[in-house]
C-alpha positions in Angstrom: 10.9 -4.9 4.0 7.7 -4.3 5.7 5.2 -1.7 4.6 2.5 -0.8 7.4 -0.4 1.4 7.0 0.4 3.8 9.5 -3.4 5.4 9.7 -5.4 4.2 12.9 -4.0 1.4 15.2 -0.8 1.0 12.3 1.3 4.0 13.7 1.7 2.3 17.2 2.7 -0.8 15.5 5.4 0.7 13.6 6.7 2.1 16.9 6.6 -1.1 18.9 8.4 -2.9 16.0 11.3 -0.3 15.7 11.4 -0.5 19.5 12.0 -4.3 19.2 15.0 -3.8 16.9 13.1 -4.3 13.4 14.6 -1.9 11.1 13.0 -3.4 7.9 9.3 -1.6 8.9 8.5 1.2 7.0 5.3 3.4 8.0 3.0 4.8 5.1 0.6 7.1 5.2 -2.1 6.7 2.6 -3.1 10.0 2.8 0.5 11.5 2.3 2.0 13.1 -0.4 2.7 10.7 -3.4 6.0 10.6 -4.9 4.8 10.9 -8.6 2.7 14.0 -9.3 0.1 12.3 -11.5 -1.5 10.8 -7.9 -3.2 13.0 -5.2 -1.9 10.9 -2.4 0.0 7.7 -1.7 -3.1 5.6 -1.6 -3.7 6.6 -5.2 0.0 6.2 -6.2 0.1 2.7 -5.0 -2.6 1.7 -6.2 -1.6 3.1 -9.7 1.6 1.1 -9.5 -0.3 -2.1 -8.6 -2.8 -1.5 -11.6 0.4 -1.0 -14.0 1.7 -4.2 -12.5 -0.9 -6.3 -12.8 -0.7 -7.1 -16.5 2.5 -8.5 -16.3 2.3 -9.6 -12.8 0.3 -12.6 -11.2 -1.7 -13.4 -8.1 -4.0 -15.6 -7.2 -7.6 -16.2 -8.2 -9.0 -15.0 -4.9 -12.7 -13.9 -5.0 -12.5 -11.4 -2.4 -9.2 -9.8 -4.0 -11.0 -9.6 -7.2 -14.0 -7.6 -5.6 -11.5 -5.3 -3.5 -9.3 -4.8 -6.6 -12.5 -3.7 -8.6 -14.4 -2.2 -5.8 -13.0 1.8 -5.9 -13.5 4.2 -8.8 -11.5 7.0 -9.0 -11.5 10.6 -10.2 -9.3 13.7 -10.9 -8.9 16.4 -8.9 -8.7 20.4 -9.7 -5.0 19.6 -10.5 -5.8 16.7 -12.6 -4.4 14.2 -10.2 -5.8 10.8 -9.8 -7.9 10.6 -6.4 -8.8 6.8 -5.6 -12.5 6.7 -4.3 -12.4 7.1 -0.3 -13.8 4.2 1.9 -16.2 6.6 3.4 -17.6 7.0 -0.3 -17.7 2.7 -0.7 -19.1 2.4 2.7 -22.0 5.0 1.5 -22.4 2.6 -1.7 -22.6 -0.5 0.7 -19.3 -1.8 -0.5 -17.1 -3.0 2.2 -13.3 -1.5 2.6 -10.9 -3.1 0.1 -8.4 -4.3 3.0 -6.9 -7.5 0.8 -6.4 -4.8 -1.9 -5.0 -1.7 -0.1 -2.6 -4.6 1.4 -1.7 -6.0 -2.0 -1.3 -2.1 -3.3 1.4 -1.6 0.2 3.4 -4.0 -1.3 3.9 -1.1 -4.0 4.8 1.9 -1.5 8.7 1.9 -2.6 10.9 -0.4 -5.1 12.6 -3.1 -3.2 15.4 -5.2 -4.7 16.1 -8.7 -3.8 19.8 -8.6 -2.0 20.5 -4.9 -3.2 21.9 -3.5 0.1 21.2 0.1 -1.5 17.4 -0.7 -1.4 17.1 -3.3 0.9 17.4 -2.8 4.5 20.5 -3.9 6.1 18.3 -5.7 8.8 19.0 -9.6 9.1 16.2 -11.6 10.5 16.6 -13.6 13.7 13.9 -16.2 12.4 12.8 -17.4 9.4 9.6 -15.8 9.2 10.5 -12.1 9.4 
């Protein structure tokens, strides 16, 4: 599966990949509805799933990724849902957009099973890198 941030230039990229026949492409709207009512939007949901995975997962030591993962704060909205600090607020604090961490969080957009045809896409890659 290939999860792509559909905001900004990502939407047309998703469209073009689908035109080319790639059926394993899923557009994710960061501001879209979360599948878990605990989170205010999809971005907060994906970061929450990433946070729950990290204690048992493994990632390389990478200073920029570590900085990205620790940059955003969070608050609770009026409905007590978790809201991740916006990129605009990060910028106002002088912090760069956490692009690497957002990319990692995208991998938690939906469950994906290895070889599980009910979860994985039926798309078969024509080249080894797809």
